[in-house]
A tleap script that builds the chain and sets N, CA, C and O, in Angstrom:
source leaprc.protein.ff14SB
mol = sequence {
  NMET ALA LYS PRO TYR SER VAL ASP LEU ARG
  SER ARG VAL VAL ALA VAL VAL VAL GLU GLY
  GLY ALA SER CYS ARG GLU ALA ALA ALA ARG
  PHE SER ILE GLY VAL SER SER VAL VAL ARG
  TRP VAL GLN LEU PHE ARG GLY THR GLY SER
  VAL ALA ALA LYS PRO MET GLY GLY ASP HIE
  ASN SER ARG LEU GLY ASP GLU GLY ALA TRP
  LEU LEU ALA ARG ILE ALA ALA ALA PRO ASP
  LEU THR ARG ARG GLU LEU ALA ASP ARG GLY
  VAL GLN VAL GLY TYR GLY THR VAL TRP ARG
  PHE PHE ALA LYS GLU ASN ILE THR PHE LYS
  LYS ASN ARG ILE ARG HIE ARG ALA ARG ALA
  CALA
}
set mol.1.N position { -1.545 -6.270 21.390 }
set mol.1.CA position { -0.269 -5.670 20.276 }
set mol.1.C position { 0.297 -4.724 21.641 }
set mol.1.O position { -0.370 -4.373 22.614 }
set mol.2.N position { 1.633 -4.469 21.379 }
set mol.2.CA position { 2.314 -3.684 22.702 }
set mol.2.C position { 1.965 -2.231 22.095 }
set mol.2.O position { 1.822 -2.206 20.872 }
set mol.3.N position { 1.822 -1.103 22.748 }
set mol.3.CA position { 1.448 0.364 22.403 }
set mol.3.C position { 3.064 0.730 22.517 }
set mol.3.O position { 3.901 0.229 23.268 }
set mol.4.N position { 3.229 1.828 21.467 }
set mol.4.CA position { 4.461 2.648 21.558 }
set mol.4.C position { 4.776 3.642 22.828 }
set mol.4.O position { 3.858 4.170 23.457 }
set mol.5.N position { 5.951 3.815 23.097 }
set mol.5.CA position { 6.455 4.404 24.351 }
set mol.5.C position { 5.602 6.000 23.961 }
set mol.5.O position { 5.294 6.460 22.862 }
set mol.6.N position { 5.404 6.550 25.320 }
set mol.6.CA position { 4.865 7.994 24.951 }
set mol.6.C position { 5.824 8.902 24.551 }
set mol.6.O position { 7.006 8.706 24.834 }
set mol.7.N position { 5.435 9.947 23.880 }
set mol.7.CA position { 6.204 11.080 23.344 }
set mol.7.C position { 6.878 11.975 24.378 }
set mol.7.O position { 7.807 12.710 24.041 }
set mol.8.N position { 6.368 11.920 25.790 }
set mol.8.CA position { 6.843 12.563 26.450 }
set mol.8.C position { 8.387 11.866 26.948 }
set mol.8.O position { 9.494 12.394 27.058 }
set mol.9.N position { 8.021 10.747 27.139 }
set mol.9.CA position { 9.402 9.823 27.177 }
set mol.9.C position { 10.298 9.772 26.305 }
set mol.9.O position { 11.495 9.820 26.586 }
set mol.10.N position { 9.834 9.668 25.112 }
set mol.10.CA position { 10.871 9.847 23.900 }
set mol.10.C position { 11.719 11.015 23.868 }
set mol.10.O position { 12.935 10.988 23.675 }
set mol.11.N position { 10.825 12.313 24.121 }
set mol.11.CA position { 11.612 13.715 24.238 }
set mol.11.C position { 12.721 13.615 25.170 }
set mol.11.O position { 13.872 14.039 25.067 }
set mol.12.N position { 12.166 12.993 26.066 }
set mol.12.CA position { 13.251 13.563 27.452 }
set mol.12.C position { 14.400 12.229 27.138 }
set mol.12.O position { 15.390 12.430 27.841 }
set mol.13.N position { 14.494 11.471 26.643 }
set mol.13.CA position { 15.450 10.486 26.098 }
set mol.13.C position { 16.348 10.942 24.958 }
set mol.13.O position { 17.561 10.787 25.101 }
set mol.14.N position { 15.880 11.483 23.849 }
set mol.14.CA position { 16.293 12.163 23.126 }
set mol.14.C position { 17.225 13.481 23.233 }
set mol.14.O position { 18.204 13.812 22.563 }
set mol.15.N position { 16.538 14.146 24.368 }
set mol.15.CA position { 17.036 15.394 25.175 }
set mol.15.C position { 18.303 14.981 25.756 }
set mol.15.O position { 19.339 15.616 25.561 }
set mol.16.N position { 18.237 13.893 26.491 }
set mol.16.CA position { 19.504 13.813 27.288 }
set mol.16.C position { 20.661 13.303 26.174 }
set mol.16.O position { 21.826 13.479 26.530 }
set mol.17.N position { 20.453 12.730 24.951 }
set mol.17.CA position { 21.584 12.399 24.058 }
set mol.17.C position { 22.068 13.359 23.364 }
set mol.17.O position { 23.269 13.589 23.219 }
set mol.18.N position { 20.724 14.267 22.674 }
set mol.18.CA position { 21.413 15.121 21.764 }
set mol.18.C position { 21.589 16.667 22.198 }
set mol.18.O position { 22.145 17.545 21.540 }
set mol.19.N position { 20.895 16.803 23.641 }
set mol.19.CA position { 21.364 18.291 24.263 }
set mol.19.C position { 22.397 17.872 25.007 }
set mol.19.O position { 23.521 18.340 24.829 }
set mol.20.N position { 22.101 16.795 26.070 }
set mol.20.CA position { 22.885 16.635 27.157 }
set mol.20.C position { 24.310 15.651 26.899 }
set mol.20.O position { 25.119 15.273 27.747 }
set mol.21.N position { 24.296 15.398 25.455 }
set mol.21.CA position { 25.713 14.683 25.519 }
set mol.21.C position { 26.105 13.540 25.601 }
set mol.21.O position { 27.194 13.110 25.222 }
set mol.22.N position { 24.827 12.684 26.348 }
set mol.22.CA position { 24.951 11.271 26.942 }
set mol.22.C position { 25.092 10.359 25.823 }
set mol.22.O position { 24.852 10.896 24.741 }
set mol.23.N position { 25.397 9.192 25.775 }
set mol.23.CA position { 25.534 8.435 24.521 }
set mol.23.C position { 23.919 7.503 24.763 }
set mol.23.O position { 23.112 7.697 25.672 }
set mol.24.N position { 23.830 6.649 23.818 }
set mol.24.CA position { 22.656 6.035 23.594 }
set mol.24.C position { 22.864 4.854 24.788 }
set mol.24.O position { 21.900 4.585 25.505 }
set mol.25.N position { 23.929 4.280 24.944 }
set mol.25.CA position { 23.742 3.094 26.114 }
set mol.25.C position { 23.651 3.901 27.505 }
set mol.25.O position { 22.896 3.316 28.281 }
set mol.26.N position { 24.167 4.994 28.000 }
set mol.26.CA position { 23.898 5.771 28.844 }
set mol.26.C position { 22.447 6.342 29.194 }
set mol.26.O position { 21.899 6.371 30.295 }
set mol.27.N position { 22.037 6.729 28.122 }
set mol.27.CA position { 20.278 7.309 28.328 }
set mol.27.C position { 19.362 6.064 28.362 }
set mol.27.O position { 18.343 6.102 29.051 }
set mol.28.N position { 19.689 4.937 27.632 }
set mol.28.CA position { 18.744 3.472 27.997 }
set mol.28.C position { 19.108 2.881 29.106 }
set mol.28.O position { 18.352 2.047 29.604 }
set mol.29.N position { 20.531 3.249 29.801 }
set mol.29.CA position { 20.350 2.681 31.443 }
set mol.29.C position { 19.829 3.575 32.255 }
set mol.29.O position { 19.285 3.185 33.288 }
set mol.30.N position { 19.894 4.880 31.956 }
set mol.30.CA position { 19.275 5.880 32.934 }
set mol.30.C position { 17.561 5.590 32.663 }
set mol.30.O position { 16.842 5.806 33.638 }
set mol.31.N position { 17.058 5.230 31.702 }
set mol.31.CA position { 15.673 5.416 31.429 }
set mol.31.C position { 14.694 4.164 31.427 }
set mol.31.O position { 13.481 4.176 31.214 }
set mol.32.N position { 15.818 2.679 31.822 }
set mol.32.CA position { 15.779 1.584 31.505 }
set mol.32.C position { 14.728 1.337 30.241 }
set mol.32.O position { 13.547 0.999 30.155 }
set mol.33.N position { 15.689 1.652 29.389 }
set mol.33.CA position { 14.905 0.876 28.084 }
set mol.33.C position { 15.898 0.372 27.390 }
set mol.33.O position { 17.039 0.230 27.828 }
set mol.34.N position { 15.386 -0.031 25.876 }
set mol.34.CA position { 16.428 -0.715 25.248 }
set mol.34.C position { 17.378 0.225 24.651 }
set mol.34.O position { 17.006 1.366 24.377 }
set mol.35.N position { 18.691 -0.202 24.407 }
set mol.35.CA position { 19.644 0.756 23.592 }
set mol.35.C position { 19.090 0.819 22.101 }
set mol.35.O position { 19.133 1.891 21.496 }
set mol.36.N position { 18.620 -0.219 21.562 }
set mol.36.CA position { 18.141 0.103 20.135 }
set mol.36.C position { 16.964 1.009 20.151 }
set mol.36.O position { 16.828 1.730 19.163 }
set mol.37.N position { 16.084 1.093 21.115 }
set mol.37.CA position { 14.905 1.818 21.053 }
set mol.37.C position { 15.799 3.342 21.125 }
set mol.37.O position { 15.656 4.164 20.220 }
set mol.38.N position { 16.480 3.536 21.990 }
set mol.38.CA position { 17.272 5.060 21.965 }
set mol.38.C position { 17.597 5.301 20.378 }
set mol.38.O position { 17.020 6.076 19.615 }
set mol.39.N position { 18.631 4.461 20.114 }
set mol.39.CA position { 19.198 4.676 18.801 }
set mol.39.C position { 18.266 5.079 17.544 }
set mol.39.O position { 18.473 5.914 16.664 }
set mol.40.N position { 16.986 4.066 17.785 }
set mol.40.CA position { 16.065 4.432 16.536 }
set mol.40.C position { 15.402 6.103 16.924 }
set mol.40.O position { 15.090 6.873 16.016 }
set mol.41.N position { 15.299 6.378 18.024 }
set mol.41.CA position { 14.651 7.542 18.642 }
set mol.41.C position { 15.302 8.621 18.111 }
set mol.41.O position { 14.800 9.469 17.373 }
set mol.42.N position { 16.846 8.552 18.644 }
set mol.42.CA position { 17.655 9.623 18.048 }
set mol.42.C position { 17.757 10.010 16.679 }
set mol.42.O position { 17.739 11.182 16.304 }
set mol.43.N position { 17.889 8.779 15.762 }
set mol.43.CA position { 17.738 8.594 14.467 }
set mol.43.C position { 16.750 9.442 13.745 }
set mol.43.O position { 17.004 10.308 12.907 }
set mol.44.N position { 15.474 9.032 14.234 }
set mol.44.CA position { 14.308 9.533 13.959 }
set mol.44.C position { 14.085 11.025 14.121 }
set mol.44.O position { 13.515 11.713 13.274 }
set mol.45.N position { 14.512 11.420 15.123 }
set mol.45.CA position { 14.837 13.124 15.633 }
set mol.45.C position { 15.614 13.740 14.634 }
set mol.45.O position { 15.269 14.740 14.006 }
set mol.46.N position { 16.786 13.055 14.486 }
set mol.46.CA position { 17.783 13.901 13.528 }
set mol.46.C position { 17.211 13.870 12.074 }
set mol.46.O position { 17.297 14.819 11.294 }
set mol.47.N position { 16.748 12.933 11.859 }
set mol.47.CA position { 16.110 13.073 9.990 }
set mol.47.C position { 14.750 13.766 10.093 }
set mol.47.O position { 14.523 14.607 9.223 }
set mol.48.N position { 13.860 13.559 10.969 }
set mol.48.CA position { 12.668 14.430 10.891 }
set mol.48.C position { 12.245 15.328 11.960 }
set mol.48.O position { 11.038 15.529 12.095 }
set mol.49.N position { 13.193 15.966 12.839 }
set mol.49.CA position { 12.699 16.539 14.016 }
set mol.49.C position { 11.813 16.373 14.876 }
set mol.49.O position { 11.504 17.205 15.728 }
set mol.50.N position { 11.248 15.106 14.707 }
set mol.50.CA position { 10.252 14.503 15.436 }
set mol.50.C position { 10.511 13.150 16.031 }
set mol.50.O position { 11.152 12.257 15.477 }
set mol.51.N position { 9.806 13.072 17.523 }
set mol.51.CA position { 10.133 11.691 18.209 }
set mol.51.C position { 8.648 10.776 18.127 }
set mol.51.O position { 8.567 9.691 18.703 }
set mol.52.N position { 7.685 11.263 17.469 }
set mol.52.CA position { 6.488 10.782 17.853 }
set mol.52.C position { 6.358 9.354 16.936 }
set mol.52.O position { 6.815 9.146 15.812 }
set mol.53.N position { 5.730 8.624 17.639 }
set mol.53.CA position { 5.598 7.051 17.056 }
set mol.53.C position { 4.865 7.085 15.764 }
set mol.53.O position { 3.980 7.914 15.555 }
set mol.54.N position { 5.264 6.100 14.807 }
set mol.54.CA position { 4.731 6.009 13.534 }
set mol.54.C position { 2.969 5.202 14.005 }
set mol.54.O position { 2.549 4.517 14.938 }
set mol.55.N position { 2.461 5.723 12.882 }
set mol.55.CA position { 0.910 5.028 13.354 }
set mol.55.C position { 1.034 3.256 13.149 }
set mol.55.O position { 1.750 2.624 12.373 }
set mol.56.N position { 0.139 2.818 14.068 }
set mol.56.CA position { -0.026 1.615 14.209 }
set mol.56.C position { -1.315 0.938 13.896 }
set mol.56.O position { -2.390 1.411 14.267 }
set mol.57.N position { -1.185 -0.460 13.034 }
set mol.57.CA position { -2.506 -0.995 12.515 }
set mol.57.C position { -2.211 -0.751 10.962 }
set mol.57.O position { -1.434 -0.011 10.359 }
set mol.58.N position { -3.096 -1.621 10.607 }
set mol.58.CA position { -2.828 -1.732 8.908 }
set mol.58.C position { -4.227 -1.239 8.222 }
set mol.58.O position { -5.018 -0.441 8.726 }
set mol.59.N position { -4.333 -1.783 7.174 }
set mol.59.CA position { -5.341 -1.104 6.274 }
set mol.59.C position { -6.434 -2.155 6.494 }
set mol.59.O position { -6.306 -3.353 6.239 }
set mol.60.N position { -7.809 -1.409 7.129 }
set mol.60.CA position { -8.737 -2.097 7.625 }
set mol.60.C position { -10.030 -2.356 6.542 }
set mol.60.O position { -11.082 -2.957 6.758 }
set mol.61.N position { -9.580 -1.702 5.338 }
set mol.61.CA position { -10.549 -1.600 4.304 }
set mol.61.C position { -10.486 -3.148 3.401 }
set mol.61.O position { -9.423 -3.734 3.195 }
set mol.62.N position { -11.482 -3.520 3.053 }
set mol.62.CA position { -11.350 -5.026 2.610 }
set mol.62.C position { -11.035 -4.804 0.874 }
set mol.62.O position { -11.696 -4.116 0.096 }
set mol.63.N position { -9.939 -5.541 0.610 }
set mol.63.CA position { -9.603 -5.739 -0.853 }
set mol.63.C position { -10.907 -6.207 -1.886 }
set mol.63.O position { -10.880 -6.174 -3.116 }
set mol.64.N position { -12.047 -6.648 -1.021 }
set mol.64.CA position { -13.142 -7.358 -1.841 }
set mol.64.C position { -14.287 -6.251 -1.795 }
set mol.64.O position { -15.358 -6.574 -2.311 }
set mol.65.N position { -14.188 -5.084 -1.279 }
set mol.65.CA position { -14.965 -4.160 -0.993 }
set mol.65.C position { -15.827 -3.864 -2.422 }
set mol.65.O position { -17.046 -3.940 -2.268 }
set mol.66.N position { -15.389 -3.556 -3.718 }
set mol.66.CA position { -15.980 -3.235 -4.883 }
set mol.66.C position { -16.651 -4.919 -5.341 }
set mol.66.O position { -17.520 -4.891 -6.212 }
set mol.67.N position { -16.375 -5.908 -4.940 }
set mol.67.CA position { -16.973 -6.955 -5.479 }
set mol.67.C position { -17.690 -7.694 -4.392 }
set mol.67.O position { -17.919 -8.897 -4.519 }
set mol.68.N position { -18.064 -7.002 -3.297 }
set mol.68.CA position { -18.638 -7.594 -2.289 }
set mol.68.C position { -20.238 -7.945 -2.519 }
set mol.68.O position { -20.834 -8.880 -1.984 }
set mol.69.N position { -20.675 -7.191 -3.237 }
set mol.69.CA position { -22.309 -8.079 -3.785 }
set mol.69.C position { -22.048 -8.935 -4.532 }
set mol.69.O position { -22.634 -10.006 -4.376 }
set mol.70.N position { -21.136 -8.803 -5.555 }
set mol.70.CA position { -21.200 -10.129 -6.677 }
set mol.70.C position { -20.681 -11.428 -5.660 }
set mol.70.O position { -21.072 -12.572 -5.889 }
set mol.71.N position { -19.994 -11.197 -4.807 }
set mol.71.CA position { -19.369 -12.345 -4.134 }
set mol.71.C position { -20.664 -12.908 -3.460 }
set mol.71.O position { -20.936 -14.101 -3.603 }
set mol.72.N position { -21.393 -12.156 -2.798 }
set mol.72.CA position { -22.245 -12.599 -1.814 }
set mol.72.C position { -23.680 -13.468 -2.591 }
set mol.72.O position { -24.436 -14.324 -2.131 }
set mol.73.N position { -23.620 -12.818 -3.903 }
set mol.73.CA position { -24.606 -13.394 -4.605 }
set mol.73.C position { -24.264 -14.820 -5.423 }
set mol.73.O position { -25.141 -15.531 -5.913 }
set mol.74.N position { -23.006 -15.069 -5.472 }
set mol.74.CA position { -22.117 -15.856 -5.864 }
set mol.74.C position { -22.190 -17.136 -4.724 }
set mol.74.O position { -22.333 -18.344 -4.911 }
set mol.75.N position { -22.076 -16.567 -3.820 }
set mol.75.CA position { -21.929 -17.870 -2.801 }
set mol.75.C position { -23.227 -18.147 -2.252 }
set mol.75.O position { -23.338 -19.251 -1.719 }
set mol.76.N position { -24.411 -17.265 -2.261 }
set mol.76.CA position { -25.721 -17.552 -2.443 }
set mol.76.C position { -26.308 -18.873 -3.355 }
set mol.76.O position { -27.087 -19.748 -2.975 }
set mol.77.N position { -25.737 -18.729 -4.540 }
set mol.77.CA position { -26.348 -19.443 -5.667 }
set mol.77.C position { -25.467 -21.015 -5.587 }
set mol.77.O position { -26.010 -22.071 -5.914 }
set mol.78.N position { -24.211 -20.934 -5.155 }
set mol.78.CA position { -23.351 -22.144 -5.159 }
set mol.78.C position { -22.274 -21.687 -4.060 }
set mol.78.O position { -21.712 -20.599 -4.182 }
set mol.79.N position { -22.012 -22.508 -3.028 }
set mol.79.CA position { -21.168 -22.221 -1.983 }
set mol.79.C position { -19.781 -22.869 -2.325 }
set mol.79.O position { -19.195 -23.524 -1.462 }
set mol.80.N position { -19.286 -22.703 -3.494 }
set mol.80.CA position { -18.053 -23.450 -3.840 }
set mol.80.C position { -17.007 -22.395 -4.743 }
set mol.80.O position { -16.875 -22.655 -5.939 }
set mol.81.N position { -16.346 -21.335 -4.228 }
set mol.81.CA position { -16.303 -20.239 -4.832 }
set mol.81.C position { -14.477 -20.815 -4.913 }
set mol.81.O position { -13.949 -21.429 -3.987 }
set mol.82.N position { -13.921 -20.525 -5.923 }
set mol.82.CA position { -12.679 -20.319 -6.037 }
set mol.82.C position { -11.897 -19.214 -6.328 }
set mol.82.O position { -12.483 -18.224 -6.766 }
set mol.83.N position { -10.834 -19.177 -6.195 }
set mol.83.CA position { -9.696 -17.978 -6.232 }
set mol.83.C position { -9.994 -17.729 -7.839 }
set mol.83.O position { -10.303 -16.624 -8.284 }
set mol.84.N position { -9.860 -18.872 -8.609 }
set mol.84.CA position { -9.758 -18.515 -9.736 }
set mol.84.C position { -10.846 -17.686 -10.560 }
set mol.84.O position { -10.581 -17.179 -11.650 }
set mol.85.N position { -12.106 -17.592 -9.936 }
set mol.85.CA position { -13.125 -17.127 -10.529 }
set mol.85.C position { -13.031 -15.573 -10.001 }
set mol.85.O position { -13.444 -14.614 -10.652 }
set mol.86.N position { -12.401 -15.493 -8.677 }
set mol.86.CA position { -11.830 -13.950 -8.356 }
set mol.86.C position { -11.010 -13.474 -9.474 }
set mol.86.O position { -11.275 -12.420 -10.053 }
set mol.87.N position { -9.856 -14.350 -9.846 }
set mol.87.CA position { -8.704 -13.595 -10.877 }
set mol.87.C position { -9.453 -13.589 -11.990 }
set mol.87.O position { -8.961 -12.724 -12.715 }
set mol.88.N position { -10.520 -14.160 -12.604 }
set mol.88.CA position { -11.269 -14.028 -14.000 }
set mol.88.C position { -12.082 -12.527 -13.866 }
set mol.88.O position { -12.592 -11.833 -14.746 }
set mol.89.N position { -12.004 -12.367 -12.702 }
set mol.89.CA position { -12.768 -10.994 -12.564 }
set mol.89.C position { -11.976 -9.957 -12.258 }
set mol.89.O position { -12.575 -8.920 -11.974 }
set mol.90.N position { -10.361 -9.925 -12.224 }
set mol.90.CA position { -9.512 -8.999 -12.099 }
set mol.90.C position { -9.062 -8.785 -10.505 }
set mol.90.O position { -8.206 -7.993 -10.111 }
set mol.91.N position { -9.732 -9.548 -9.823 }
set mol.91.CA position { -9.167 -9.300 -8.414 }
set mol.91.C position { -8.284 -10.492 -7.864 }
set mol.91.O position { -8.541 -11.692 -7.767 }
set mol.92.N position { -7.203 -9.791 -7.549 }
set mol.92.CA position { -6.081 -10.826 -7.147 }
set mol.92.C position { -5.737 -10.739 -5.425 }
set mol.92.O position { -5.087 -9.874 -4.838 }
set mol.93.N position { -6.380 -11.883 -4.895 }
set mol.93.CA position { -6.290 -11.751 -3.299 }
set mol.93.C position { -6.054 -13.019 -2.723 }
set mol.93.O position { -6.310 -13.970 -3.462 }
set mol.94.N position { -5.600 -13.292 -1.510 }
set mol.94.CA position { -5.206 -14.512 -0.814 }
set mol.94.C position { -6.377 -14.960 -0.121 }
set mol.94.O position { -7.363 -14.252 0.087 }
set mol.95.N position { -6.230 -16.276 0.267 }
set mol.95.CA position { -7.471 -17.076 0.993 }
set mol.95.C position { -7.865 -16.098 2.192 }
set mol.95.O position { -9.030 -15.816 2.470 }
set mol.96.N position { -6.588 -15.553 2.956 }
set mol.96.CA position { -6.831 -14.945 4.208 }
set mol.96.C position { -8.173 -13.676 4.065 }
set mol.96.O position { -9.164 -13.534 4.780 }
set mol.97.N position { -7.752 -12.932 2.928 }
set mol.97.CA position { -8.821 -11.707 2.423 }
set mol.97.C position { -9.950 -12.278 2.422 }
set mol.97.O position { -10.757 -11.657 3.115 }
set mol.98.N position { -10.422 -13.322 1.879 }
set mol.98.CA position { -11.434 -14.128 1.228 }
set mol.98.C position { -12.164 -14.593 2.872 }
set mol.98.O position { -13.335 -14.314 3.127 }
set mol.99.N position { -11.614 -15.035 3.476 }
set mol.99.CA position { -12.342 -15.531 4.583 }
set mol.99.C position { -12.351 -14.637 5.712 }
set mol.99.O position { -13.161 -14.799 6.625 }
set mol.100.N position { -11.467 -13.664 5.714 }
set mol.100.CA position { -12.123 -12.218 6.460 }
set mol.100.C position { -13.320 -11.713 6.078 }
set mol.100.O position { -14.232 -11.433 6.856 }
set mol.101.N position { -13.343 -11.579 4.809 }
set mol.101.CA position { -14.556 -11.129 3.974 }
set mol.101.C position { -15.787 -11.803 4.447 }
set mol.101.O position { -16.709 -11.158 4.947 }
set mol.102.N position { -15.828 -13.391 4.262 }
set mol.102.CA position { -16.855 -13.965 4.898 }
set mol.102.C position { -17.154 -14.066 6.643 }
set mol.102.O position { -18.221 -14.362 7.181 }
set mol.103.N position { -16.030 -13.768 7.211 }
set mol.103.CA position { -16.440 -13.979 8.748 }
set mol.103.C position { -16.838 -12.393 8.900 }
set mol.103.O position { -17.421 -12.225 9.971 }
set mol.104.N position { -16.741 -11.553 8.379 }
set mol.104.CA position { -17.321 -10.031 8.602 }
set mol.104.C position { -18.580 -10.111 7.914 }
set mol.104.O position { -19.280 -9.109 8.062 }
set mol.105.N position { -18.997 -10.907 7.298 }
set mol.105.CA position { -20.337 -11.231 6.536 }
set mol.105.C position { -21.259 -12.042 7.264 }
set mol.105.O position { -22.469 -12.116 7.052 }
set mol.106.N position { -20.496 -12.739 8.276 }
set mol.106.CA position { -21.040 -13.856 9.274 }
set mol.106.C position { -21.408 -14.978 8.558 }
set mol.106.O position { -22.381 -15.645 8.911 }
set mol.107.N position { -20.612 -15.320 7.402 }
set mol.107.CA position { -21.038 -16.533 6.500 }
set mol.107.C position { -20.191 -17.670 7.138 }
set mol.107.O position { -19.069 -17.407 7.573 }
set mol.108.N position { -20.604 -18.688 7.192 }
set mol.108.CA position { -19.669 -20.012 7.577 }
set mol.108.C position { -19.928 -20.995 6.759 }
set mol.108.O position { -20.897 -21.018 6.000 }
set mol.109.N position { -18.949 -21.996 6.877 }
set mol.109.CA position { -18.970 -23.005 6.006 }
set mol.109.C position { -18.782 -24.396 7.191 }
set mol.109.O position { -17.686 -24.716 7.654 }
set mol.110.N position { -19.926 -25.006 7.488 }
set mol.110.CA position { -19.819 -25.867 8.170 }
set mol.110.C position { -20.066 -27.208 7.645 }
set mol.110.O position { -20.760 -27.371 6.642 }
set mol.111.N position { -19.439 -28.334 8.385 }
set mol.111.CA position { -19.714 -29.660 7.776 }
set mol.111.C position { -21.103 -30.389 8.153 }
set mol.111.O position { -21.626 -30.209 9.253 }
set mol.112.N position { -21.639 -31.188 7.208 }
set mol.112.CA position { -22.825 -31.325 7.647 }
set mol.112.C position { -23.034 -32.839 7.292 }
set mol.112.O position { -22.107 -33.374 6.685 }
set mol.113.N position { -24.118 -33.582 7.590 }
set mol.113.CA position { -24.103 -34.799 7.271 }
set mol.113.C position { -23.952 -35.284 5.801 }
set mol.113.O position { -23.431 -36.352 5.480 }
set mol.114.N position { -24.404 -34.487 5.064 }
set mol.114.CA position { -24.530 -34.745 3.510 }
set mol.114.C position { -23.197 -35.245 3.071 }
set mol.114.O position { -23.042 -36.182 2.287 }
set mol.115.N position { -22.078 -34.431 3.730 }
set mol.115.CA position { -20.782 -34.578 3.327 }
set mol.115.C position { -20.093 -35.749 3.589 }
set mol.115.O position { -19.093 -36.067 2.946 }
set mol.116.N position { -20.605 -36.486 4.589 }
set mol.116.CA position { -19.768 -37.868 5.063 }
set mol.116.C position { -20.373 -39.306 4.180 }
set mol.116.O position { -20.842 -40.352 4.629 }
set mol.117.N position { -20.217 -39.008 3.231 }
set mol.117.CA position { -20.608 -40.077 2.095 }
set mol.117.C position { -19.603 -40.957 2.046 }
set mol.117.O position { -19.791 -41.756 1.128 }
set mol.118.N position { -18.634 -41.151 2.629 }
set mol.118.CA position { -17.703 -42.409 2.416 }
set mol.118.C position { -18.390 -43.654 3.382 }
set mol.118.O position { -18.289 -44.859 3.154 }
set mol.119.N position { -19.037 -43.083 4.398 }
set mol.119.CA position { -19.785 -44.434 5.090 }
set mol.119.C position { -20.699 -44.669 4.355 }
set mol.119.O position { -21.014 -43.976 3.388 }
set mol.120.N position { -21.362 -45.905 4.803 }
set mol.120.CA position { -22.785 -46.621 4.473 }
set mol.120.C position { -23.585 -45.638 5.236 }
set mol.120.O position { -23.099 -45.018 6.182 }
set mol.121.N position { -24.936 -45.472 4.793 }
set mol.121.CA position { -26.188 -44.833 5.648 }
set mol.121.C position { -26.541 -45.258 6.622 }
set mol.121.O position { -27.484 -44.736 7.218 }
savepdb mol mol.pdb
quit
């Protein structure tokens, strides 16, 4: 993932536009950055007085945190969980959330010979 531009660069670009009177296009050409970036930085500065980038990354807490013990016990008993069972417990999550939970717990679901019953033994 790309990193945001430094606050120093953002401050210099905004200063050229706000205090220096240059246009956003002129500032973008002078600092070799995109015009849209300069426009957003100036709007941010005029709205908040800051040019700092917003925090990156999302929520790293699992939506299944409170149900983790139940989920692990349920999978140990029978590895055929459905999202409906989670919904019955009041947990509304997507497939990706469940798979990330299993990946974090190092639980995998590999195919085995017993599941290949379509052929003769």
